C-alpha distance (Angstrom), angle and dihedral (degrees) to the residues before:
residue distance angle dihedral
M1 . . .
Q2 3.78 . .
W3 3.78 121.7 .
R4 3.79 120.3 -151.2
D5 3.78 121.9 -129.8
D6 3.81 95.2 -138.8
Q7 3.82 95.6 82.3
P8 3.80 139.8 15.9
I9 3.80 117.9 -76.9
Y10 3.81 92.5 -122.6
R11 3.81 89.1 58.1
Q12 3.80 92.1 49.5
L13 3.81 90.1 49.1
Y14 3.80 89.5 48.6
Q15 3.81 89.7 52.9
R16 3.81 91.4 49.2
M17 3.78 90.7 51.6
V18 3.81 90.5 49.1
A19 3.81 89.7 49.7
S20 3.82 90.0 50.7
I21 3.80 91.1 51.9
V22 3.82 92.7 46.9
A23 3.82 91.2 48.1
G24 3.80 91.1 49.7
D25 3.78 93.8 -117.2
I26 3.81 87.1 125.5
A27 3.80 110.0 33.9
P28 3.82 128.5 -156.2
G29 3.78 109.6 -80.0
E30 3.79 92.0 23.6
A31 3.79 122.1 121.1
L32 3.78 121.6 -112.1
P33 3.80 116.2 -129.2
S34 3.80 110.5 -88.1
V35 3.78 119.9 -93.5
R36 3.80 89.3 -115.1
Q37 3.80 92.3 50.8
V38 3.81 94.1 49.9
S39 3.79 90.4 44.3
A40 3.80 90.7 53.6
D41 3.82 95.1 41.4
Y42 3.79 94.8 51.2
Q43 3.80 96.0 29.8
I44 3.78 93.5 -126.6
N45 3.77 132.7 132.3
H46 3.81 114.8 -80.6
L47 3.80 89.9 -130.3
T48 3.82 88.7 60.2
V49 3.80 90.1 54.0
A50 3.80 91.1 45.7
K51 3.81 90.1 52.5
A52 3.82 91.4 52.2
Y53 3.79 90.8 48.1
Q54 3.80 91.2 47.9
A55 3.82 89.3 55.0
L56 3.81 88.0 55.2
V57 3.81 90.0 49.7
D58 3.81 91.7 47.6
E59 3.81 89.4 55.9
Q60 3.82 89.9 47.6
L61 3.80 91.3 -119.7
V62 3.79 93.2 122.7
E63 3.77 133.4 21.9
K64 3.77 132.4 -146.5
R65 3.77 116.4 -124.1
R66 3.75 110.2 -164.0
G67 3.77 110.8 -114.0
L68 3.82 92.8 -0.5
G69 3.79 106.2 67.9
M70 3.79 136.5 -126.0
F71 3.80 122.5 -29.2
V72 3.79 132.1 -170.2
C73 3.80 110.0 -109.1
E74 3.78 120.4 -121.0
G75 3.80 109.7 -94.6
A76 3.82 93.5 18.0
D77 3.80 91.5 116.6
E78 3.80 94.4 53.4
H79 3.80 92.0 42.5
L80 3.80 90.1 53.3
R81 3.81 92.8 45.9
E82 3.80 89.5 52.4
R83 3.79 91.2 48.1
E84 3.82 92.2 47.9
R85 3.82 90.8 48.2
D86 3.80 89.5 53.0
V87 3.81 91.4 50.3
F88 3.80 90.6 47.3
L89 3.81 92.7 49.7
Q90 3.80 91.0 48.5
Q91 3.81 88.3 57.6
L92 3.81 94.2 52.2
P93 3.82 97.2 83.3
E94 3.82 90.1 57.7
L95 3.80 90.5 46.4
V96 3.81 91.2 51.3
A97 3.81 91.1 46.1
Q98 3.81 89.7 51.3
A99 3.82 90.2 49.6
K100 3.82 89.8 52.0
R101 3.80 91.1 49.7
L102 3.81 87.5 53.4
G103 3.79 91.0 51.9
M104 3.79 95.9 -108.3
D105 3.78 117.7 145.9
K106 3.80 125.6 -146.4
N107 3.81 93.8 -98.0
T108 3.80 92.8 54.0
L109 3.80 91.3 50.3
V110 3.82 92.9 47.0
Q111 3.81 90.9 48.3
A112 3.80 91.2 50.1
I113 3.81 89.8 53.0
K114 3.81 91.4 48.2
N115 3.81 90.2 50.2
L116 3.80 90.9 51.8
K117 3.79 91.0 48.8
E118 3.82 91.2 51.6
E119 3.81 91.8 49.7
S120 3.79 94.6 53.0
């Protein structure tokens, strides 16, 4: 696993955990891997993992269960999908503006999206 230098490791780990929840790799009610396990797997400091997990708790995406660990909250997946959709839609105006600067019309952009959808 490679860590980027453009942001703190705890933030990158947080984003990976969010992506896992959105993708359904970690379902609501399911336990997150332990801090020790993630620390060993990624060879990072356990305090870094704890900080990423605390960010998830602060956003009420996961909950601590004393003696049991961290668990994904019910509805966290849908909440995150909604949040990610909002972020994506906020980026669309810049994407459309970039397409215009490149001389692409609306039909070309729509067709490119349809082609991507068919490929996946």
